[in-house]
C-alpha positions in Angstrom: -21.0 -9.6 -24.0 -20.3 -11.2 -27.3 -16.6 -11.7 -28.0 -16.6 -9.7 -31.2 -18.4 -6.8 -29.5 -16.0 -6.9 -26.6 -13.0 -6.9 -29.0 -14.4 -3.9 -30.8 -14.8 -2.0 -27.5 -11.3 -2.9 -26.5 -9.9 -1.8 -29.9 -11.8 1.5 -29.6 -10.5 2.1 -26.1 -6.9 1.4 -27.1 -7.2 3.5 -30.3 -8.7 6.5 -28.5 -5.4 8.1 -28.0 -4.5 7.7 -31.7 -2.3 4.7 -31.1 -3.0 1.8 -33.5 -4.3 -1.5 -32.3 -1.9 -4.3 -32.9 -3.9 -7.6 -32.9 -0.8 -9.7 -32.5 0.4 -7.7 -29.6 -2.9 -7.8 -27.8 -3.2 -11.5 -28.5 0.2 -11.8 -26.7 -1.2 -9.8 -23.8 -4.0 -12.3 -23.3 -2.0 -15.4 -24.1 -1.3 -18.3 -21.7 -4.3 -17.8 -19.5 -4.2 -19.5 -16.1 -6.9 -22.3 -15.8 -9.8 -21.0 -13.7 -10.3 -22.5 -10.3 -13.4 -24.6 -9.6 -15.2 -26.2 -6.7 -13.7 -25.8 -3.2 -10.6 -24.1 -4.6 -12.7 -21.3 -6.1 -14.4 -20.7 -2.8 -11.0 -20.3 -1.1 -9.5 -18.1 -3.8 -8.8 -14.4 -3.3 -10.5 -11.8 -5.4 -7.9 -9.8 -7.4 -8.3 -6.2 -8.5 -6.1 -3.9 -10.5 -5.2 -0.4 -9.2 -7.0 2.1 -11.5 -4.2 4.6 -11.1 -2.5 2.7 -13.9 -5.5 3.0 -16.2 -6.2 6.7 -15.9 -5.9 6.7 -19.7 -9.2 5.0 -20.0 -12.7 6.0 -19.1 -14.7 4.1 -16.5 -16.5 2.0 -19.0 -13.6 1.3 -21.3 -11.4 0.4 -18.3 -14.0 -2.1 -17.0 -14.1 -3.9 -20.4 -10.4 -4.2 -20.6 -10.0 -5.3 -17.0 -12.7 -7.9 -17.4 -11.0 -9.2 -20.5 -7.6 -9.5 -18.7 -9.1 -11.7 -16.1 -9.3 -9.5 -13.0 -12.2 -9.8 -10.5 -12.4 -6.1 -9.8 -10.9 -2.6 -9.7 -9.4 -0.6 -6.9 -10.8 2.8 -7.9 -8.9 6.0 -7.3 -11.2 8.5 -5.5 -8.8 11.3 -4.8 -7.3 14.4 -6.5 -6.4 13.5 -10.1 -8.1 10.1 -9.7 -10.8 8.4 -11.7 -13.3 10.0 -9.4 -12.6 13.5 -8.0 -13.5 14.0 -4.3 -15.5 17.1 -5.0 -17.6 15.1 -7.5 -17.8 11.9 -5.5 -21.6 11.9 -4.8 -22.4 12.3 -8.5 -19.6 10.4 -10.1 -18.8 7.4 -7.9 -22.2 5.8 -8.4 -21.7 6.2 -12.2 -18.2 4.7 -12.1 -19.2 1.8 -9.9 -22.2 1.1 -12.2 -20.0 1.0 -15.3 -17.6 -1.4 -13.5 -20.3 -3.7 -12.2 -22.0 -3.8 -15.6 -19.0 -5.9 -16.7 -19.4 -8.3 -13.8 -16.6 -6.8 -11.9 -16.6 -5.5 -8.3 -15.2 -2.5 -6.5 -13.9 -4.2 -3.4 -11.9 -1.1 -2.4 -11.3 2.5 -3.3 -8.1 4.5 -2.8 -8.5 8.0 -1.2 -6.4 10.8 0.2 -8.4 10.8 3.5 -6.2 11.4 6.6 -8.7 12.9 9.0 -12.4 12.6 9.9 -12.9 16.4 9.7 -11.5 16.9 6.2 -14.0 18.4 3.8 -14.6 15.3 1.6 -14.2 12.6 4.2 -17.9 12.2 4.9 -19.2 12.5 1.3 -16.7 9.8 0.2 -17.4 7.4 3.0 -21.1 7.9 2.9 -21.3 7.4 -0.9 -19.0 4.4 -0.9 -20.8 2.8 2.0 -24.2 3.3 0.3 -22.8 1.6 -2.8 -21.7 -1.5 -0.7 -18.0 -0.8 -1.0 -16.4 -2.5 2.0 -12.9 -1.0 2.1 -11.0 2.2 1.4 -7.4 3.1 1.6 -6.4 6.2 3.6 -3.8 8.8 2.6 -0.4 8.7 4.3 0.4 10.4 7.6 3.7 12.4 7.9 5.7 12.7 11.1 5.9 16.1 12.7 9.6 16.7 13.2 8.9 19.0 16.2 7.3 16.2 18.2 8.8 13.0 19.6 8.1 9.7 17.9 5.8 8.6 20.8 3.9 11.8 20.7 3.5 11.5 16.9 2.2 7.9 17.3 -0.2 9.1 19.9 -1.6 11.7 17.6 -1.9 9.2 14.7 -3.7 6.8 17.0 -6.3 9.6 17.7 -6.7 10.2 13.9 -7.2 6.5 13.2 -9.7 6.2 16.1 -11.8 9.1 14.9 -11.8 7.7 11.4 -12.7 4.2 12.8 -15.8 5.7 14.5 -16.8 7.4 11.3 -16.2 4.2 9.3 -18.6 2.3 11.7 -21.3 4.9 10.9 -21.0 4.4 7.2 -20.2 0.6 7.3 -16.9 0.8 5.5 -13.4 -0.3 6.7 -10.4 2.1 6.6 -7.0 0.6 5.6 -3.8 2.5 6.2 -1.0 1.3 3.8 2.5 0.7 5.2 4.7 2.7 2.8 8.5 2.7 2.8 10.3 5.9 3.6 9.7 8.5 6.3 6.0 8.0 6.5 4.2 6.8 9.6 3.8 3.0 9.1 7.0 2.5 7.2 8.5 0.7 10.2 5.3 -1.3 10.7 5.8 -1.4 14.4 4.7 2.2 14.8 1.5 1.4 12.9 0.8 -1.6 15.1 1.4 0.6 18.2 -1.3 3.0 17.0 -3.8 0.3 15.9 -3.4 -2.3 18.7 -6.2 -0.9 20.9 -8.5 0.1 18.1 -11.5 -1.8 16.7 -10.1 -3.9 13.8 -13.6 -4.2 12.4 -13.5 -0.6 11.2 -9.8 0.5 11.0 -6.7 -1.4 10.1 -4.0 -1.9 7.5 -3.6 -2.5 3.8 -0.5 -4.6 3.9 2.1 -3.9 1.2 4.8 -6.6 1.1 7.0 -4.6 -1.3 7.3 -1.7 1.1 7.6 -4.1 4.1 10.5 -5.8 2.3 12.3 -2.5 1.6 12.2 -1.6 5.3 12.9 -5.1 6.7 14.1 -7.6 4.1 14.3 -10.4 6.7 12.2 -9.1 9.6 9.0 -8.4 7.7 7.2 -11.6 8.8 7.4 -10.3 12.4 5.5 -7.1 11.4 3.1 -9.2 9.4 2.3 -11.3 12.4 1.8 -8.2 14.6 -0.6 -6.5 12.1 -2.4 -9.7 11.1 -5.7 -9.0 12.9 -5.8 -5.6 11.3 -4.9 -6.6 7.7 -8.1 -6.4 5.7 -6.7 -5.7 2.2 -3.3 -6.3 0.6 -1.6 -5.0 -2.5 1.2 -6.6 -4.5 4.3 -5.3 -6.3 8.0 -6.1 -6.5 11.4 -4.3 -6.5 15.1 -4.9 -6.4 18.1 -2.8 -5.3 20.0 -1.0 -8.1 23.0 1.2 -8.1 22.4 4.5 -9.9 24.8 7.5 -9.9 26.8 5.8 -7.1 23.8 5.3 -4.8 21.7 2.2 -4.0 18.0 2.9 -4.8 14.8 0.9 -5.1 14.0 -0.2 -8.6 10.5 -1.4 -9.2 10.2 -4.6 -11.4 7.5 -7.0 -12.6 6.0 -9.2 -10.0 8.2 -12.2 -9.2 11.3 -10.6 -10.7 12.6 -8.9 -7.6 13.4 -9.3 -3.9 10.0 -9.9 -2.5 9.8 -13.5 -1.3 6.4 -14.3 -2.8 6.5 -18.0 -1.9 7.1 -17.2 1.8 4.6 -14.4 1.8 1.8 -16.3 0.1 2.4 -19.2 2.6 2.0 -16.8 5.5 -1.1 -15.1 3.9 -2.7 -18.5 3.5 -1.9 -19.6 7.1 -3.3 -16.4 8.4 -6.7 -17.3 6.8 -6.7 -13.9 5.1 -9.5 -13.9 2.4 -9.8 -10.1 1.8 -9.4 -8.3 -1.5 -6.0 -8.2 -3.2 -4.8 -5.5 -5.6 -2.0 -5.6 -8.1 0.1 -2.4 -8.5 2.4 -1.6 -11.4 5.1 0.7 -10.3 7.8 -0.2 -12.8 8.3 1.8 -16.0 5.2 1.6 -18.2 5.2 4.7 -20.3 3.7 6.8 -17.5 1.0 4.4 -16.5 3.0 3.6 -13.4 2.5 7.2 -12.3 -1.1 7.5 -13.3 -0.6 9.4 -16.5 -3.5 10.2 -18.8 -1.3 10.1 -21.9 1.2 7.3 -22.4 4.6 7.2 -24.2 4.4 3.5 -25.1 1.7 1.5 -27.0 -1.2 0.7 -24.6 -1.0 -3.0 -25.6 2.3 -3.1 -23.8 0.7 -1.9 -20.6 -2.0 -4.7 -20.9 0.8 -7.2 -21.5 2.4 -6.3 -18.3 -0.8 -6.3 -16.3 -1.8 -9.7 -17.7 1.7 -11.1 -17.0 1.7 -10.1 -13.4 -1.8 -11.4 -12.9 -0.7 -14.7 -14.2 2.3 -14.7 -12.0 0.1 -14.1 -8.9 -2.4 -16.8 -9.8 0.3 -19.3 -10.6 2.1 -18.8 -7.4 -0.8 -18.4 -5.0 -2.7 -21.5 -6.2 0.0 -23.5 -4.5 -1.0 -22.2 -1.1 -4.8 -22.3 -1.3 -5.8 -24.2 1.8 -8.5 -26.7 0.8 
C-alpha cells in the first residue's frame, strides 16, 4: 500500500472517535524503528503479534493497517464474549476478520478464546472455523478450583478437561494453550499445570507461557517451572509489572515492558536455549485510557496507545536480538 494511502487510513481510523490526529505525536509513535533482521537472523526470529484486546476501539481492517504500520507480524485475535469476534458469530465473522488482517500481510498465529470444555456450545464452531483458516494456536479460558474438592482431585478433573480438548484439537488441527495466570486460578503455581499436562499429547494441548504471571508467583523459582513446562510451551506472551504499596497493601502494578521486575534478559536467554520458535504476543496491561481492559472508547488520545505499543515492541526486539541463536 502506498505510504500516503496508508497514512490516510490510519488518520481516518484514529479520528473515527472524534479525536484529532496529531501528526507529531504519531511520528513519535513510529520513531526510532529497530533495524529489520536479515539472512539467518531473520530465519531464527520470533513472530510478534499484538493482543487485539487492546485495539477493540478499531475495526478489523483499521486495526490491521495500524498494526502493520507499527511493525508487528500479526494479531492475536479475541474470539470470545466482547471480543473482536463473538463466539456466536464465529463461522461468519472469523473468516472476514482473518481476511482483513491477512490483506495487510499480517498473520493470525493465534486467537484468544474463553473455551474451557470440549462440550461447551461454541467450542467446536470456533475450533473448526479456526482450523479451516489455518490458525495453529488458540488460548483457552481459565479454570477455577472447586473449593469443595481437594487440590489433587481438582487437578485430576482439569487433566480430563485438557485431555478431551486435546482430542478435539487433533480433529481440527489446532493447538490449545492454557495460560498460567497469577492468583487463585489453576496454573498459577505452574506445577499444578505441569501435573495435569505431563501425560498428555504436547502436539495438541499445552501452555501459553506468561513470564509476568510466573514472576508474580515465583520471582526466583520461575525458571524451574519454565523448565518443567518447556515441552508444552507453544506460544508465549509478554508484559511486565512491579510491586507497589497502595492503601497500605502491596499490589501488582503493571508497567511498560522492561520497566518492571520481569528479568527479560534471563528469560530471553532461556527461551532461546529452549529452541522455542513459536508465536509471541505483546500485552499492554498498564494504564492506557481503557485500552488495557479492552475498552471500545478511550479516555486518552489514541496516538498515546500507539506510542506505548511501538515502544514495547522496540524494547522486545532490542533485547531479544541479543539471544538469537545463529
